[in-house]
C-alpha positions as CSV (number, residue, x, y, z in Angstrom):
1,M,-19.3,103.1,64.3
2,M,-21.2,104.9,61.6
3,R,-19.1,106.4,58.7
4,R,-20.3,108.8,56.1
5,A,-18.8,109.9,52.9
6,V,-19.9,113.0,51.2
7,I,-18.8,114.5,47.9
8,V,-17.4,118.0,48.4
9,P,-19.3,119.8,45.6
10,A,-17.2,122.9,45.0
11,L,-13.9,120.9,45.2
12,V,-15.3,118.2,42.9
13,L,-16.6,120.6,40.3
14,G,-13.3,122.4,40.0
15,L,-11.2,119.2,40.1
16,A,-13.5,117.3,37.8
17,A,-13.3,120.0,35.1
18,A,-9.5,120.0,35.3
19,A,-9.3,116.2,35.5
20,Q,-11.1,115.7,32.2
21,E,-7.9,116.5,30.4
22,E,-5.2,115.8,33.0
23,A,-3.3,112.6,32.8
24,L,-1.0,111.9,35.7
25,R,2.2,110.0,34.9
26,L,3.0,108.0,38.1
27,P,6.6,107.1,39.1
28,S,5.9,103.5,38.0
29,G,5.0,104.6,34.5
30,L,1.3,104.0,34.9
31,E,-1.0,106.8,33.7
32,A,-3.8,107.7,36.1
33,R,-6.6,110.2,36.1
34,F,-8.5,111.8,39.0
35,H,-11.9,110.2,39.6
36,E,-13.4,112.0,42.6
37,V,-12.8,113.3,46.1
38,L,-15.0,112.4,49.1
39,T,-14.9,113.7,52.6
40,D,-15.5,111.6,55.6
41,R,-15.8,112.4,59.3
42,P,-16.2,109.2,61.4
43,E,-18.0,109.7,64.7
44,G,-15.5,111.1,67.1
45,G,-12.8,111.2,64.5
46,G,-11.1,113.8,62.4
47,L,-11.7,115.0,58.9
48,I,-10.6,112.6,56.1
49,Y,-10.4,113.4,52.4
50,R,-10.5,110.4,50.0
51,F,-8.9,111.1,46.7
52,R,-9.8,108.4,44.1
53,Y,-7.9,107.8,40.9
54,V,-8.3,105.4,38.0
55,A,-5.5,103.8,35.9
56,G,-6.9,101.5,33.3
57,A,-3.6,99.6,33.0
58,F,-3.5,98.8,36.8
59,D,-3.9,95.1,37.3
60,G,-2.5,94.6,40.8
61,G,0.3,92.4,39.5
62,A,3.5,91.8,41.5
63,E,5.5,94.3,39.5
64,Q,2.9,97.1,39.9
65,L,2.4,96.3,43.6
66,A,6.2,96.7,44.2
67,A,6.0,100.3,42.9
68,L,2.7,101.1,44.5
69,G,4.0,102.8,47.6
70,D,5.8,105.4,45.5
71,D,2.8,105.9,43.2
72,L,0.4,106.5,46.1
73,T,2.7,108.8,47.9
74,W,3.3,110.7,44.7
75,L,-0.4,111.1,44.1
76,C,-0.8,112.3,47.7
77,E,2.0,114.8,47.6
78,S,1.9,116.0,44.0
79,H,-1.9,116.0,43.4
80,A,-4.0,115.8,46.5
81,L,-2.1,118.0,48.9
82,P,-2.0,121.1,46.6
83,R,-5.7,120.8,46.1
84,I,-6.6,120.6,49.8
85,S,-4.5,123.6,50.8
86,N,-7.2,126.1,49.7
87,I,-10.5,124.4,50.6
88,G,-11.0,125.2,54.2
89,P,-10.8,122.7,57.1
90,Q,-7.6,120.7,56.8
91,P,-7.9,116.9,57.1
92,G,-6.1,114.8,59.7
93,Q,-5.8,112.1,57.1
94,V,-5.8,111.7,53.3
95,V,-6.7,108.4,51.7
96,I,-5.4,107.7,48.2
97,S,-7.0,104.9,46.2
98,L,-6.1,103.6,42.8
99,A,-8.4,101.3,40.8
100,D,-8.5,99.9,37.3
101,R,-11.9,101.5,36.6
102,E,-14.4,103.8,38.2
103,S,-16.6,102.3,40.9
104,V,-19.2,103.5,43.4
105,F,-17.5,104.2,46.8
106,G,-18.4,101.7,49.5
107,V,-20.1,99.2,47.1
108,Y,-18.2,95.9,46.6
109,D,-17.6,95.1,43.0
110,P,-15.5,91.9,42.4
111,E,-14.6,93.2,38.9
112,V,-12.7,96.2,40.3
113,T,-9.0,95.9,41.2
114,Q,-8.3,98.6,43.8
115,V,-5.7,99.5,46.4
116,F,-5.7,102.3,48.9
117,E,-3.4,103.8,51.6
118,A,-3.8,106.4,54.3
119,F,-1.5,109.3,54.8
120,R,-1.1,112.1,57.4
121,P,-0.5,115.5,55.8
122,E,2.5,117.1,57.5
123,G,4.5,120.1,56.3
124,G,3.8,119.5,52.6
125,A,4.5,115.8,52.8
126,C,2.4,112.7,53.1
127,I,3.3,110.4,56.0
128,W,2.1,106.9,55.5
129,E,-0.2,105.5,58.2
130,M,-1.3,102.0,58.8
131,F,-5.0,101.4,58.8
């Protein structure tokens, strides 16, 4: 199955400008910043938006992983959903990723600590979905 990820130019330009100054305080206490948003439409599948965030202090340790579900859900509901409500086609899925540094999407980098979860947007909430 071929997958493609494309940067959404208008959305990225607007979000990137705002993100330069915006620090997002996560429920765990980590501070994250928006990195980029990509769109993906797998063959025969629905639209997916991938919101990527960076938190330099994220190390994937046990304590951080315990709070991770709340952090990713918060990023989805408080940051991603408000931004997709005005951009046209609504996705069937939103993927939230958090990494300790910026990386190129789809390129393995053993130096990057990263986690991600998929959510279904529904009525202003993000419903966790298993991959």
